[in-house]
NUDRENDREN-239347 format. One record per residue (C-alpha): residue in one letter; y, x, z. Coordinates in steps of 0.05 Angstrom, whole numbers, plus 5000, padded with zeros to 4 digits. Layout:
<pts>
<pt resn="A" v="Y" u="X" w="Z"/>
...
</pts>
This chain:
<pts>
<pt resn="M" v="6992" u="4173" w="5225"/>
<pt resn="I" v="6963" u="4199" w="5158"/>
<pt resn="S" v="6954" u="4274" w="5160"/>
<pt resn="P" v="6988" u="4306" w="5096"/>
<pt resn="P" v="6935" u="4333" w="5046"/>
<pt resn="I" v="6913" u="4401" w="5053"/>
<pt resn="P" v="6950" u="4451" w="5002"/>
<pt resn="R" v="6917" u="4490" w="4951"/>
<pt resn="V" v="6963" u="4551" w="4972"/>
<pt resn="S" v="7003" u="4571" w="5028"/>
<pt resn="I" v="7069" u="4610" w="5011"/>
<pt resn="L" v="7094" u="4661" w="5060"/>
<pt resn="L" v="7168" u="4672" w="5055"/>
<pt resn="P" v="7205" u="4714" w="5100"/>
<pt resn="C" v="7282" u="4716" w="5094"/>
<pt resn="R" v="7337" u="4757" w="5118"/>
<pt resn="D" v="7402" u="4754" w="5088"/>
<pt resn="V" v="7383" u="4727" w="5023"/>
<pt resn="E" v="7440" u="4668" w="5016"/>
<pt resn="P" v="7465" u="4690" w="4949"/>
<pt resn="Y" v="7397" u="4687" w="4917"/>
<pt resn="L" v="7354" u="4636" w="4955"/>
<pt resn="D" v="7375" u="4576" w="4918"/>
<pt resn="E" v="7341" u="4613" w="4857"/>
<pt resn="C" v="7280" u="4626" w="4891"/>
<pt resn="I" v="7277" u="4553" w="4915"/>
<pt resn="R" v="7289" u="4528" w="4841"/>
<pt resn="S" v="7231" u="4572" w="4819"/>
<pt resn="L" v="7182" u="4547" w="4870"/>
<pt resn="E" v="7203" u="4470" w="4855"/>
<pt resn="A" v="7186" u="4486" w="4780"/>
<pt resn="Q" v="7117" u="4511" w="4793"/>
<pt resn="T" v="7064" u="4472" w="4749"/>
<pt resn="E" v="7019" u="4472" w="4810"/>
<pt resn="S" v="7054" u="4431" w="4861"/>
<pt resn="R" v="7005" u="4429" w="4916"/>
<pt resn="Y" v="7033" u="4479" w="4960"/>
<pt resn="E" v="7067" u="4488" w="5024"/>
<pt resn="V" v="7116" u="4541" w="5041"/>
<pt resn="L" v="7124" u="4575" w="5106"/>
<pt resn="V" v="7191" u="4602" w="5121"/>
<pt resn="V" v="7224" u="4654" w="5172"/>
<pt resn="D" v="7290" u="4672" w="5179"/>
<pt resn="D" v="7286" u="4741" w="5205"/>
<pt resn="G" v="7350" u="4755" w="5240"/>
<pt resn="S" v="7398" u="4737" w="5187"/>
<pt resn="T" v="7472" u="4748" w="5192"/>
<pt resn="D" v="7494" u="4704" w="5130"/>
<pt resn="G" v="7482" u="4629" w="5113"/>
<pt resn="T" v="7408" u="4640" w="5101"/>
<pt resn="R" v="7386" u="4599" w="5162"/>
<pt resn="D" v="7426" u="4542" w="5143"/>
<pt resn="R" v="7404" u="4539" w="5077"/>
<pt resn="L" v="7330" u="4542" w="5099"/>
<pt resn="V" v="7346" u="4485" w="5144"/>
<pt resn="E" v="7371" u="4445" w="5092"/>
<pt resn="W" v="7307" u="4461" w="5049"/>
<pt resn="V" v="7258" u="4441" w="5107"/>
<pt resn="E" v="7292" u="4373" w="5113"/>
<pt resn="S" v="7296" u="4358" w="5042"/>
<pt resn="D" v="7222" u="4379" w="5023"/>
<pt resn="P" v="7165" u="4358" w="5069"/>
<pt resn="R" v="7120" u="4419" w="5041"/>
<pt resn="V" v="7169" u="4470" w="5076"/>
<pt resn="R" v="7151" u="4486" w="5145"/>
<pt resn="P" v="7196" u="4535" w="5190"/>
<pt resn="V" v="7158" u="4587" w="5231"/>
<pt resn="Q" v="7192" u="4627" w="5287"/>
<pt resn="P" v="7153" u="4690" w="5305"/>
<pt resn="E" v="7155" u="4720" w="5376"/>
<pt resn="R" v="7195" u="4778" w="5356"/>
<pt resn="K" v="7232" u="4802" w="5295"/>
<pt resn="G" v="7204" u="4846" w="5236"/>
<pt resn="I" v="7169" u="4837" w="5174"/>
<pt resn="V" v="7098" u="4847" w="5202"/>
<pt resn="P" v="7104" u="4798" w="5257"/>
<pt resn="A" v="7139" u="4748" w="5211"/>
<pt resn="L" v="7084" u="4754" w="5160"/>
<pt resn="N" v="7022" u="4743" w="5211"/>
<pt resn="A" v="7060" u="4689" w="5246"/>
<pt resn="M" v="7064" u="4650" w="5177"/>
<pt resn="A" v="6996" u="4667" w="5159"/>
<pt resn="E" v="6972" u="4637" w="5227"/>
<pt resn="W" v="7004" u="4573" w="5210"/>
<pt resn="A" v="6978" u="4572" w="5143"/>
<pt resn="R" v="6931" u="4512" w="5121"/>
<pt resn="A" v="6907" u="4528" w="5054"/>
<pt resn="P" v="6851" u="4569" w="5038"/>
<pt resn="V" v="6892" u="4616" w="4997"/>
<pt resn="V" v="6958" u="4652" w="5020"/>
<pt resn="A" v="7012" u="4677" w="4973"/>
<pt resn="R" v="7074" u="4722" w="4982"/>
<pt resn="M" v="7141" u="4707" w="4958"/>
<pt resn="D" v="7209" u="4741" w="4972"/>
<pt resn="G" v="7274" u="4695" w="4983"/>
<pt resn="D" v="7313" u="4740" w="4930"/>
<pt resn="D" v="7259" u="4735" w="4872"/>
<pt resn="A" v="7238" u="4682" w="4824"/>
<pt resn="A" v="7165" u="4661" w="4807"/>
<pt resn="R" v="7156" u="4634" w="4733"/>
<pt resn="P" v="7130" u="4560" w="4728"/>
<pt resn="N" v="7060" u="4582" w="4720"/>
<pt resn="R" v="7051" u="4634" w="4769"/>
<pt resn="L" v="7016" u="4596" w="4822"/>
<pt resn="S" v="6972" u="4554" w="4776"/>
<pt resn="A" v="6952" u="4624" w="4735"/>
<pt resn="Q" v="6934" u="4660" w="4801"/>
<pt resn="L" v="6894" u="4605" w="4832"/>
<pt resn="A" v="6854" u="4596" w="4768"/>
<pt resn="L" v="6834" u="4675" w="4770"/>
<pt resn="L" v="6812" u="4666" w="4837"/>
<pt resn="D" v="6771" u="4602" w="4816"/>
<pt resn="E" v="6739" u="4636" w="4759"/>
<pt resn="H" v="6724" u="4706" w="4796"/>
<pt resn="P" v="6695" u="4692" w="4871"/>
<pt resn="D" v="6687" u="4767" w="4875"/>
<pt resn="V" v="6762" u="4777" w="4872"/>
<pt resn="A" v="6790" u="4773" w="4939"/>
<pt resn="A" v="6870" u="4784" w="4920"/>
<pt resn="C" v="6910" u="4783" w="4856"/>
<pt resn="G" v="6979" u="4793" w="4832"/>
<pt resn="T" v="7014" u="4783" w="4768"/>
<pt resn="G" v="7059" u="4823" w="4719"/>
<pt resn="V" v="7132" u="4830" w="4742"/>
<pt resn="R" v="7194" u="4840" w="4708"/>
<pt resn="Y" v="7250" u="4877" w="4749"/>
<pt resn="F" v="7320" u="4847" w="4747"/>
<pt resn="P" v="7380" u="4859" w="4740"/>
<pt resn="R" v="7357" u="4910" w="4684"/>
<pt resn="E" v="7422" u="4950" w="4689"/>
<pt resn="A" v="7400" u="4970" w="4759"/>
<pt resn="L" v="7332" u="4994" w="4733"/>
<pt resn="R" v="7323" u="5070" w="4747"/>
<pt resn="S" v="7269" u="5108" w="4719"/>
<pt resn="G" v="7222" u="5106" w="4771"/>
<pt resn="Y" v="7221" u="5031" w="4773"/>
<pt resn="R" v="7216" u="5030" w="4701"/>
<pt resn="R" v="7152" u="5074" w="4701"/>
<pt resn="Y" v="7122" u="5028" w="4760"/>
<pt resn="E" v="7135" u="4966" w="4720"/>
<pt resn="T" v="7100" u="4991" w="4660"/>
<pt resn="W" v="7041" u="5022" w="4702"/>
<pt resn="L" v="7030" u="4959" w="4739"/>
<pt resn="N" v="7038" u="4916" w="4679"/>
<pt resn="G" v="6978" u="4950" w="4644"/>
<pt resn="L" v="6934" u="4941" w="4705"/>
<pt resn="R" v="6890" u="4874" w="4694"/>
<pt resn="S" v="6817" u="4877" w="4707"/>
<pt resn="P" v="6787" u="4896" w="4772"/>
<pt resn="E" v="6761" u="4962" w="4747"/>
<pt resn="Q" v="6828" u="4987" w="4731"/>
<pt resn="L" v="6858" u="4968" w="4795"/>
<pt resn="S" v="6798" u="4999" w="4834"/>
<pt resn="R" v="6809" u="5065" w="4787"/>
<pt resn="D" v="6882" u="5069" w="4802"/>
<pt resn="V" v="6886" u="5043" w="4874"/>
<pt resn="F" v="6914" u="5111" w="4902"/>
<pt resn="V" v="6962" u="5120" w="4849"/>
<pt resn="E" v="7009" u="5065" w="4869"/>
<pt resn="C" v="6999" u="4999" w="4902"/>
<pt resn="P" v="6965" u="4965" w="4844"/>
<pt resn="I" v="6991" u="4893" w="4866"/>
<pt resn="A" v="7061" u="4877" w="4871"/>
<pt resn="H" v="7071" u="4853" w="4941"/>
<pt resn="P" v="7116" u="4794" w="4924"/>
<pt resn="T" v="7062" u="4770" w="4876"/>
<pt resn="L" v="7003" u="4778" w="4923"/>
<pt resn="M" v="6955" u="4719" w="4931"/>
<pt resn="I" v="6896" u="4732" w="4978"/>
<pt resn="R" v="6839" u="4692" w="5008"/>
<pt resn="R" v="6861" u="4667" w="5072"/>
<pt resn="D" v="6790" u="4677" w="5104"/>
<pt resn="I" v="6793" u="4749" w="5080"/>
<pt resn="L" v="6858" u="4763" w="5104"/>
<pt resn="K" v="6843" u="4739" w="5174"/>
<pt resn="A" v="6777" u="4782" w="5175"/>
<pt resn="L" v="6815" u="4844" w="5161"/>
<pt resn="G" v="6864" u="4829" w="5221"/>
<pt resn="G" v="6925" u="4807" w="5173"/>
<pt resn="Y" v="6977" u="4857" w="5166"/>
<pt resn="R" v="6983" u="4922" w="5211"/>
<pt resn="D" v="7049" u="4942" w="5234"/>
<pt resn="L" v="7048" u="5020" w="5223"/>
<pt resn="D" v="7100" u="5072" w="5200"/>
<pt resn="G" v="7088" u="5060" w="5129"/>
<pt resn="P" v="7083" u="5003" w="5078"/>
<pt resn="E" v="7044" u="4944" w="5106"/>
<pt resn="D" v="7034" u="4913" w="5039"/>
<pt resn="Y" v="6999" u="4973" w="5005"/>
<pt resn="D" v="6963" u="4986" w="5070"/>
<pt resn="L" v="6930" u="4910" w="5065"/>
<pt resn="V" v="6917" u="4919" w="4993"/>
<pt resn="L" v="6876" u="4989" w="5008"/>
<pt resn="R" v="6840" u="4956" w="5062"/>
<pt resn="V" v="6819" u="4897" w="5018"/>
<pt resn="A" v="6794" u="4952" w="4968"/>
<pt resn="A" v="6760" u="4992" w="5025"/>
<pt resn="A" v="6723" u="4926" w="5049"/>
<pt resn="G" v="6688" u="4923" w="4983"/>
<pt resn="Y" v="6730" u="4866" w="4954"/>
<pt resn="G" v="6756" u="4860" w="4882"/>
<pt resn="L" v="6830" u="4865" w="4864"/>
<pt resn="A" v="6859" u="4834" w="4799"/>
<pt resn="N" v="6926" u="4817" w="4763"/>
<pt resn="V" v="6939" u="4764" w="4716"/>
<pt resn="P" v="6956" u="4799" w="4655"/>
<pt resn="R" v="7024" u="4765" w="4645"/>
<pt resn="V" v="7095" u="4774" w="4674"/>
<pt resn="L" v="7102" u="4714" w="4720"/>
<pt resn="H" v="7147" u="4742" w="4774"/>
<pt resn="D" v="7221" u="4766" w="4770"/>
<pt resn="W" v="7229" u="4818" w="4823"/>
<pt resn="R" v="7298" u="4829" w="4844"/>
<pt resn="L" v="7330" u="4903" w="4851"/>
<pt resn="G" v="7388" u="4922" w="4898"/>
<pt resn="S" v="7411" u="4962" w="4961"/>
<pt resn="H" v="7401" u="4897" w="5006"/>
<pt resn="R" v="7325" u="4905" w="5001"/>
<pt resn="H" v="7291" u="4929" w="5063"/>
<pt resn="S" v="7248" u="4970" w="5018"/>
<pt resn="E" v="7306" u="5010" w="4995"/>
<pt resn="R" v="7334" u="5021" w="5067"/>
<pt resn="S" v="7275" u="5036" w="5106"/>
<pt resn="S" v="7236" u="5100" w="5119"/>
<pt resn="R" v="7168" u="5062" w="5122"/>
<pt resn="Y" v="7173" u="5054" w="5049"/>
<pt resn="S" v="7190" u="5125" w="5032"/>
<pt resn="A" v="7148" u="5171" w="4984"/>
<pt resn="A" v="7122" u="5209" w="5046"/>
<pt resn="A" v="7100" u="5146" w="5078"/>
<pt resn="F" v="7064" u="5131" w="5020"/>
<pt resn="R" v="7027" u="5195" w="5016"/>
<pt resn="R" v="7012" u="5192" w="5093"/>
<pt resn="L" v="6977" u="5123" w="5085"/>
<pt resn="K" v="6939" u="5150" w="5023"/>
<pt resn="I" v="6912" u="5209" w="5055"/>
<pt resn="D" v="6888" u="5164" w="5119"/>
<pt resn="H" v="6856" u="5115" w="5071"/>
<pt resn="L" v="6819" u="5174" w="5036"/>
<pt resn="R" v="6789" u="5191" w="5102"/>
<pt resn="G" v="6756" u="5125" w="5100"/>
<pt resn="P" v="6711" u="5086" w="5057"/>
<pt resn="L" v="6750" u="5096" w="4998"/>
<pt resn="G" v="6738" u="5172" w="5004"/>
<pt resn="S" v="6669" u="5173" w="5025"/>
<pt resn="A" v="6650" u="5212" w="4962"/>
<pt resn="M" v="6698" u="5271" w="4986"/>
<pt resn="V" v="6658" u="5279" w="5048"/>
<pt resn="G" v="6631" u="5352" w="5060"/>
<pt resn="R" v="6653" u="5376" w="4995"/>
<pt resn="P" v="6712" u="5425" w="4972"/>
<pt resn="V" v="6774" u="5392" w="4948"/>
<pt resn="V" v="6814" u="5413" w="4890"/>
<pt resn="I" v="6882" u="5387" w="4876"/>
<pt resn="W" v="6896" u="5384" w="4799"/>
<pt resn="G" v="6972" u="5391" w="4791"/>
<pt resn="A" v="7015" u="5453" w="4815"/>
<pt resn="G" v="7078" u="5410" w="4802"/>
<pt resn="K" v="7127" u="5373" w="4851"/>
<pt resn="V" v="7077" u="5313" w="4862"/>
<pt resn="G" v="7014" u="5360" w="4875"/>
<pt resn="K" v="7054" u="5407" w="4917"/>
<pt resn="A" v="7081" u="5348" w="4963"/>
<pt resn="F" v="7013" u="5314" w="4971"/>
<pt resn="A" v="6983" u="5381" w="4989"/>
<pt resn="R" v="7034" u="5393" w="5044"/>
<pt resn="E" v="7020" u="5328" w="5073"/>
<pt resn="W" v="6947" u="5337" w="5063"/>
<pt resn="I" v="6948" u="5405" w="5100"/>
<pt resn="G" v="6994" u="5377" w="5153"/>
<pt resn="S" v="6951" u="5321" w="5174"/>
<pt resn="G" v="6896" u="5364" w="5187"/>
<pt resn="G" v="6856" u="5357" w="5124"/>
<pt resn="P" v="6806" u="5409" w="5104"/>
<pt resn="A" v="6822" u="5469" w="5064"/>
<pt resn="L" v="6841" u="5468" w="4992"/>
<pt resn="E" v="6798" u="5504" w="4951"/>
<pt resn="A" v="6841" u="5512" w="4890"/>
<pt resn="F" v="6898" u="5478" w="4852"/>
<pt resn="V" v="6890" u="5467" w="4773"/>
<pt resn="D" v="6952" u="5473" w="4726"/>
<pt resn="L" v="6961" u="5480" w="4652"/>
<pt resn="D" v="7023" u="5527" w="4661"/>
<pt resn="P" v="7000" u="5599" w="4646"/>
<pt resn="R" v="7061" u="5619" w="4691"/>
<pt resn="K" v="7026" u="5585" w="4749"/>
<pt resn="I" v="6955" u="5607" w="4741"/>
<pt resn="G" v="6941" u="5665" w="4786"/>
<pt resn="Q" v="6992" u="5652" w="4841"/>
<pt resn="E" v="6971" u="5615" w="4906"/>
<pt resn="I" v="7002" u="5553" w="4940"/>
<pt resn="H" v="6984" u="5541" w="5010"/>
<pt resn="G" v="6936" u="5599" w="5010"/>
<pt resn="A" v="6896" u="5567" w="4945"/>
<pt resn="P" v="6892" u="5601" w="4878"/>
<pt resn="V" v="6921" u="5565" w="4821"/>
<pt resn="I" v="6869" u="5562" w="4767"/>
<pt resn="S" v="6863" u="5535" w="4694"/>
<pt resn="P" v="6822" u="5472" w="4671"/>
<pt resn="A" v="6770" u="5527" w="4643"/>
<pt resn="G" v="6769" u="5560" w="4710"/>
<pt resn="L" v="6753" u="5491" w="4744"/>
<pt resn="A" v="6701" u="5475" w="4696"/>
<pt resn="K" v="6666" u="5542" w="4718"/>
<pt resn="T" v="6665" u="5518" w="4791"/>
<pt resn="F" v="6624" u="5467" w="4769"/>
<pt resn="V" v="6571" u="5507" w="4746"/>
<pt resn="G" v="6512" u="5530" w="4791"/>
<pt resn="R" v="6538" u="5498" w="4854"/>
<pt resn="D" v="6499" u="5449" w="4899"/>
<pt resn="E" v="6562" u="5410" w="4916"/>
<pt resn="R" v="6614" u="5408" w="4864"/>
<pt resn="P" v="6688" u="5402" w="4882"/>
<pt resn="Y" v="6728" u="5338" w="4890"/>
<pt resn="V" v="6782" u="5338" w="4851"/>
<pt resn="L" v="6850" u="5294" w="4870"/>
<pt resn="V" v="6889" u="5289" w="4806"/>
<pt resn="A" v="6963" u="5289" w="4837"/>
<pt resn="V" v="7013" u="5285" w="4778"/>
<pt resn="G" v="7072" u="5239" w="4763"/>
<pt resn="S" v="7063" u="5226" w="4688"/>
<pt resn="P" v="7013" u="5171" w="4669"/>
<pt resn="G" v="7005" u="5208" w="4604"/>
<pt resn="A" v="6986" u="5272" w="4638"/>
<pt resn="R" v="6941" u="5232" w="4682"/>
<pt resn="E" v="6900" u="5206" w="4623"/>
<pt resn="E" v="6897" u="5273" w="4587"/>
<pt resn="I" v="6866" u="5305" w="4660"/>
<pt resn="R" v="6822" u="5245" w="4661"/>
<pt resn="A" v="6790" u="5263" w="4594"/>
<pt resn="A" v="6787" u="5333" w="4610"/>
<pt resn="L" v="6746" u="5316" w="4677"/>
<pt resn="A" v="6702" u="5272" w="4638"/>
<pt resn="E" v="6685" u="5329" w="4589"/>
<pt resn="M" v="6667" u="5366" w="4648"/>
<pt resn="G" v="6615" u="5311" w="4669"/>
<pt resn="A" v="6664" u="5291" w="4723"/>
<pt resn="E" v="6657" u="5216" w="4742"/>
<pt resn="E" v="6712" u="5173" w="4776"/>
<pt resn="P" v="6711" u="5161" w="4834"/>
<pt resn="A" v="6651" u="5196" w="4848"/>
<pt resn="D" v="6681" u="5265" w="4834"/>
<pt resn="S" v="6753" u="5250" w="4827"/>
<pt resn="R" v="6809" u="5203" w="4847"/>
<pt resn="A" v="6881" u="5195" w="4810"/>
<pt resn="M" v="6937" u="5203" w="4861"/>
<pt resn="A" v="7011" u="5202" w="4851"/>
</pts>
C-alpha cells in the first residue's frame, strides 16, 4: 500500500454543536490555495448534527481524519489531535469560523521566511458585525495592528497577540513545550506566553485572513476560564517566570489608578506578589490618595523616583485605552525607561 504524502500543515479542528456553521468552515478549507493539508477533527460531545456531518466529511475527503480523545474537553481534544498530526506545522481552526483562501499559504510562507518565528497568526474580522461590542472592536483593531515579532513581544501581556483560531505553530516546538496545559485559565493564551517565555519569536501575517464568528454558543463566552480575572491570573503567573525576569528584586509601580489598574493590583496582591511602591495617574483628584496602602503619585513624582536610586522601580502600565498606553510609553521613554527592561504594558 502506498502511504499518503506527508502534508505541509495539520489543522486541529475541535467541534461542538457547530452544525449550523460547519459547512461554511469546510468550504473555506476546501478553497485554500494551499491544498497539502490534513484536518484532524474531534466531536467534543455535540448534541446536534455535528458528528454526522463530520462523518460525511471524513468519508468524502481523505485529508480529513477523525480523532477520539480519552476524555472530553478542549485541551484533551487539542492535545490528542496534535499527537496524531503528521505535518511539521500545526494550525488551529474553529468549526464555526471561515478561513480566507490564502490563509494557510501566507502563514506557511511567513514561517519559511522567518526560521526564528515559532508561531504566527493572521489579522481577523469578527462577524456578524451587528454583534460586535466595543470590547471586541478594540481587540480586533489592536490585534490587526500587531505585525512584527517586536510588536508582539512588546504587547504580549496586553492581550493574546495571536488570535487562537488563526494560530500556526511548528509541531516540534509545540511538543517540546508539552502541548496545551489544562489550567483554570485560557489555554490558548497560556501557550502563546510559553512560546514567548522560551525565547521563540511570534508574528502575524499583516492581512485579515480569518473570519471569526461571534455568538453566545462559543465556549469562550460561557466559561469562567476565559474571564477577565482568569486572564489577569495567567499574566501574573507568567510575570513570575522568564518574561518577568527584569522585575526580580525591584520595587513595583503600577501606572494606572483606574478600573484596569485597580483590578490588576487586587489580583497581584491576592496572589502574593511583592508590595506595590506606588500608583501613577494623571488625575489630580487621585494624586495623594492611597490604593492598597500605596500612594498615588503623578508622572513627575515617578520621574523623581528614578533619580539617585541603585534600583529603579519596575513599571507595569495597566490601562485600557490604547491611546493612553502609547502616551505613557512616550512619557516613560523620556524618563529613560526601556521596554521591557523597565516596564511592561498590561491590560
